[in-house]
PAZAPA-4460 file (N, C-alpha, C; in steps of 0.05 Angstrom, whole numbers, plus 32768, in hexadecimal, padded with zeros to 4 digits):
% residues 95
    n_x    n_y    n_z   ca_x   ca_y   ca_z    c_x    c_y    c_z   seq   type   mol
   80E1   80F7   7F18   80D4   80E1   7F32   80E7   80DA   7F39     1      X     A
   80D8   80CA   7F55   80F0   80C1   7F5F   8104   80A2   7F59     2      X     A
   8119   8093   7F6E   811E   807D   7F62   8111   8064   7F65     3      X     A
   8111   804A   7F62   810B   8037   7F58   810E   803C   7F80     4      X     A
   8122   8038   7F89   8122   8035   7FA6   810E   8041   7FB5     5      X     A
   8112   8060   7FB4   8108   806E   7FBD   80F0   8064   7FC0     6      X     A
   80E5   8052   7FAB   80CD   8057   7FA4   80C7   803E   7FC4     7      X     A
   80CF   802E   7FB8   80CB   8010   7FC9   80D1   800E   7FEB     8      X     A
   80D1   802B   7FED   80D9   8035   8003   80BC   8049   800F     9      X     A
   80B2   804E   7FF7   809F   8056   8001   8083   8045   8005    10      X     A
   8086   8039   7FF1   8075   8022   7FF9   8073   8005   8013    11      X     A
   8092   8007   8015   808A   8004   8030   807D   8013   804A    12      X     A
   809A   8027   8047   8085   8035   805F   806B   8044   805F    13      X     A
   805B   8035   8048   8041   8039   8053   802C   802D   804F    14      X     A
   802E   8013   8046   802B   7FFB   804C   8035   7FFB   806D    15      X     A
   8054   7FF2   8070   8054   7FF2   8092   8034   8007   80AD    16      X     A
   8045   8019   80A1   8034   802A   80A7   8008   8027   80AD    17      X     A
   800B   801F   809B   7FEC   8014   808F   7FE8   7FFB   80AE    18      X     A
   7FFD   7FEB   80AA   7FF8   7FCE   80C6   8000   7FD2   80DC    19      X     A
   8017   7FE8   80D8   801E   7FED   80F7   7FF3   7FFF   8104    20      X     A
   7FEF   8001   80EF   7FD4   8026   8105   7FC5   7FFE   8109    21      X     A
   7FC1   7FE9   80EE   7FA2   7FD5   80F5   7FAB   7FC5   810D    22      X     A
   7FC8   7FC1   8110   7FD2   7FA4   812B   7FDE   7FBD   8143    23      X     A
   7FD3   7FD4   814D   7FC9   7FEA   8162   7FAC   7FE7   8169    24      X     A
   7FA1   7FED   814C   7F82   7FE9   8151   7F7A   7FD2   815A    25      X     A
   7F83   7FB6   814E   7F86   7FA1   816B   7F8A   7F94   8175    26      X     A
   7FA5   7FA8   8180   7FAD   7FA0   81A5   7FA3   7FB5   81B5    27      X     A
   7F9A   7FCC   81A1   7F79   7FD3   81B4   7F64   7FCE   81BE    28      X     A
   7F56   7FC4   81AF   7F3B   7FB9   81A4   7F32   7F9B   8198    29      X     A
   7F43   7F92   81B0   7F4A   7F6C   81AD   7F34   7F69   81A7    30      X     A
   7F2B   7F53   818A   7F10   7F4C   8185   7F04   7F56   817A    31      X     A
   7F00   7F6A   8170   7EF0   7F84   8161   7EF2   7F77   8149    32      X     A
   7EE1   7F87   813C   7EED   7F7D   8120   7F0C   7F7C   810A    33      X     A
   7F01   7F59   811E   7F20   7F48   810F   7F17   7F40   80F3    34      X     A
   7F02   7F36   80E6   7F08   7F37   80D2   7F13   7F4C   80BE    35      X     A
   7EFD   7F5D   80B6   7F08   7F81   80B1   7F2C   7F7D   80AE    36      X     A
   7F32   7F8B   80C9   7F48   7F84   80C9   7F64   7F72   80C1    37      X     A
   7F55   7F57   80BE   7F69   7F41   80A7   7F5B   7F48   8096    38      X     A
   7F4A   7F51   8087   7F46   7F64   805C   7F5A   7F68   805F    39      X     A
   7F58   7F7D   8071   7F68   7F8C   8062   7F87   7F99   8072    40      X     A
   7F83   7F86   807B   7FA9   7F73   807D   7FAE   7F6B   8076    41      X     A
   7FA7   7F54   805A   7FB3   7F46   8040   7FAF   7F60   802C    42      X     A
   7F99   7F72   8021   7F9D   7F80   801D   7FA5   7F92   8015    43      X     A
   7FB8   7FA0   802D   7FC6   7FA9   8031   7FEC   7FA0   8028    44      X     A
   7FEB   7F85   802D   8001   7F6E   8033   8001   7F68   7FFD    45      X     A
   7FED   7F60   7FFB   7FE7   7F65   7FDC   7FE9   7F7C   7FD0    46      X     A
   7FDE   7F97   7FDE   7FEC   7FAA   7FD1   800B   7FAE   7FCB    47      X     A
   801D   7FA7   7FE9   8034   7FA8   7FF1   8045   7F8F   7FD3    48      X     A
   803B   7F85   7FCB   803F   7F62   7FBE   8041   7F69   7FB3    49      X     A
   8028   7F7C   7F91   8022   7F80   7F74   8032   7F9A   7F7B    50      X     A
   8035   7FA8   7F8D   804D   7FC1   7F8B   8063   7FCF   7F79    51      X     A
   8073   7FB5   7F96   808B   7FAD   7F8B   809A   7F9A   7F6C    52      X     A
   8080   7F96   7F75   8088   7F7E   7F4E   8083   7F8C   7F3D    53      X     A
   806C   7FA3   7F3B   8071   7FB4   7F2C   807D   7FC2   7F26    54      X     A
   8087   7FCB   7F3D   80A7   7FD4   7F39   80C6   7FD2   7F3D    55      X     A
   80C5   7FB3   7F33   80DB   7FAC   7F37   80DF   7FA7   7F09    56      X     A
   80BE   7F99   7F05   80B3   7F95   7EE9   80A7   7FB4   7EE0    57      X     A
   80C1   7FBF   7ED0   80AC   7FDE   7ECA   809C   7FD7   7EAA    58      X     A
   809E   7FCF   7EAA   808D   7FD2   7E7C   808D   7FEA   7E72    59      X     A
   8098   7FE9   7E58   80A6   7FFC   7E47   80B7   8009   7E48    60      X     A
   80D2   7FFA   7E47   80F6   7FE4   7E5C   80FF   7FFB   7E39    61      X     A
   8111   800D   7E41   811C   8018   7E23   810A   803B   7E25    62      X     A
   8105   803E   7E25   80ED   8057   7E25   80EA   806E   7E34    63      X     A
   80F1   807A   7E3F   80F2   8082   7E5A   80CB   8096   7E6B    64      X     A
   80CA   809E   7E4F   80B8   80A3   7E53   80A2   809E   7E52    65      X     A
   809D   8082   7E53   808C   8067   7E5B   8097   805B   7E78    66      X     A
   80AB   805A   7E81   80AC   8052   7E99   80A7   8071   7EAC    67      X     A
   80B6   8084   7EA6   80A3   8095   7EB1   8094   8096   7EB5    68      X     A
   807A   809D   7EAD   805E   809C   7EAD   8050   8073   7EC0    69      X     A
   8067   806F   7EB2   8064   8056   7EC7   8065   8050   7EDF    70      X     A
   8072   805C   7EF2   8085   805E   7F07   806D   806D   7F17    71      X     A
   8067   8084   7F0C   805A   80A2   7F10   8038   8088   7F11    72      X     A
   802E   807A   7F02   8021   8072   7F03   8016   805A   7F21    73      X     A
   802E   8049   7F21   8035   8040   7F3C   8034   8047   7F51    74      X     A
   803A   8062   7F52   8034   8078   7F6B   801D   8078   7F79    75      X     A
   8005   8081   7F5B   7FF7   8091   7F65   7FDE   806B   7F72    76      X     A
   7FEE   8057   7F5D   7FDE   803F   7F70   7FE6   8032   7F85    77      X     A
   7FF6   8047   7F87   7FFD   8036   7FA6   7FF0   804B   7FC3    78      X     A
   7FE9   806D   7FB4   7FE3   807D   7FC6   7FD1   807A   7FC5    79      X     A
   7FB5   8068   7FA5   7F94   8071   7FA9   7F98   805D   7FB4    80      X     A
   7FA0   803E   7FC9   7FA1   8025   7FCB   7FA8   802E   7FED    81      X     A
   7FBC   802F   7FF3   7FB7   803F   800E   7FAF   8058   8024    82      X     A
   7FAB   805A   800B   7F90   8078   8017   7F70   8067   8018    83      X     A
   7F6A   8056   800C   7F5A   803F   8009   7F4A   8027   8027    84      X     A
   7F6D   8024   801E   7F6C   8011   803B   7F6D   8027   8054    85      X     A
   7F80   8038   805B   7F7D   805A   806F   7F61   804F   8063    86      X     A
   7F50   8056   806B   7F2B   8072   8057   7F20   8048   806E    87      X     A
   7F26   8033   805E   7F1E   8022   806B   7F14   8028   808B    88      X     A
   7F35   8021   8096   7F38   8014   80AD   7F26   8038   80C4    89      X     A
   7F32   8046   80BA   7F2A   8061   80BF   7F0A   8057   80C6    90      X     A
   7EFE   8055   80BC   7EDB   8045   80B9   7EDF   8033   80D0    91      X     A
   7EED   8021   80D2   7EE9   800A   80E4   7EF0   8021   8109    92      X     A
   7F02   802B   8104   7F10   803F   811F   7EF9   804C   8125    93      X     A
   7EE7   8057   8115   7EDA   806C   8120   7EB6   8062   8128    94      X     A
   7EBE   8047   8130   7E9A   8043   813F   7EA5   8035   8159    95      X     A
***
């Protein structure tokens, strides 16, 4: 298991990469799919804030097995959430 600090860095990195891709698409195709891009950006920010809050406030304090499982679940949710948002962005860009 990686440290909390590394997990936070991973969350920030993935979300910021998604946001960067959204802004690049927006700059290259002005006026296209603005509502969908805004929705993806808002969900990405909400996902980041939720994940960081979960990392900062773990459940099961005092029990290493519960804490380990908790952080694995956070990491899994991070990967699934970012993948879902990248998939939505990919569908927009392939039109």
